[in-house]
N, C-alpha and C positions, 0 to 999 in steps of 0.2 A: 517649784520645779515640777515638770510633768513626770509622772511615774511611768516606767516602761511596763506594759502589760506582760503578764507571764505567757510564754508560748503554750499554745494548746497542743495536746498530744494529737498525732495524726489520726484521722478517722479510720476506723477499721471497716473495710468493705466486706460484706458477706458474699462468698462465691455462690453462683447459681448451682442448684443441684444438677447432677449429670443427666438425669432424665429430661429435665427441662431444656437443657442445651441440645440434646438429641432431637427433642420435639421441634425446637426452632429450626434445626437443620432440615428436618423432614418437611416442614412448612415452606422453607425456602425452596426446596426442590420442587414441591408441588406448585408453588405460585410462580416461580421464575423459569426453571429449566424445562418442565414438561410443556407449557404453552409455546416456548421457543422451538422445541423439537417439532411440535405439531405444525407451527407456522412454516418452518423450514421444509417439512415434508409436503405441505400443501403447495408451497411455491414451486417445489421441484417436480410436481406431478406432470406438468405440461412440458417440461424440458426433455429434449431428446439429446442424448450424448453425442450423436453423430453430427448434429447441426449446431454451429456456433452463431452468435449474434452478428459478428463482423467477419464474414468469410474472407480469408486472405486472397482468394482467387478472384475477387470482384475487380471490376475495371478500375475503380478508384484506388485500390491498393497497388495496382500495377502502374498507374500513371502519376499519382501524386507523390513527389519525393518526401513530403512531410510524413505521410503515412508509412512509407517504406523505411525512413530513418527511425520512426517511433517503434517499428517492429524489430529493429536490429538490436543485438546486445552490444555491450560496450566494446568488446574485442572486435566485432565486425565494424563498428563505427571507427575505431582506430585504424583498422586495416584500410577502410575507405579513405581516411585522412592521409594515410601514407600514399595511396594511389593518386590522390589529388594533390599531393605535395604540399600539405598544410604544415606550416612551421609550428612546432611545439604541440602537435596533436596528442602526444602520449601523456602529457601532464594536464590536459584539459578535463574538466568535469563533463558528465554526460550532456547536461543542458547546454553548456558553452560550446562543446564540440559539435552538437547537433546544429546549433545556430550558425556556427562557422561553416559547416558543411553545406547547409542550405544556401548561405550567401555565395559560396563558391559554385554550387551547382546552378544557381540562378544566373550567375554572371557568365557562365560558359554558353557558347552558342548552341551546342548540342547537349544541354544539361540533362535532358530526359534519358539520354543513352548512357549516362555515367553509372547509374544504379542498375 
């Protein structure tokens, strides 16, 4: 009959000294965070706060219903759903409601004037 080996006592792990843990933390800050801050600062040098990448006043934002719906919040989408008399607009998710609104706008003869 095979004999059952005796269970070994659990290994005792020695904790790292506090100074070594603090040194590792300092190295992590130097290697990870500081270069990230430098890169972020470098990328934001050319940005002007007054100018956005996609200006809302451009012609495309005024004429394309897809862009107009994408810029609206959920309450504005639901308000538009009520105006267009969509059935069950209040329980729809944002993606589903946007798709239904686009279908309704494109079906209407004066669809561009709805928004």
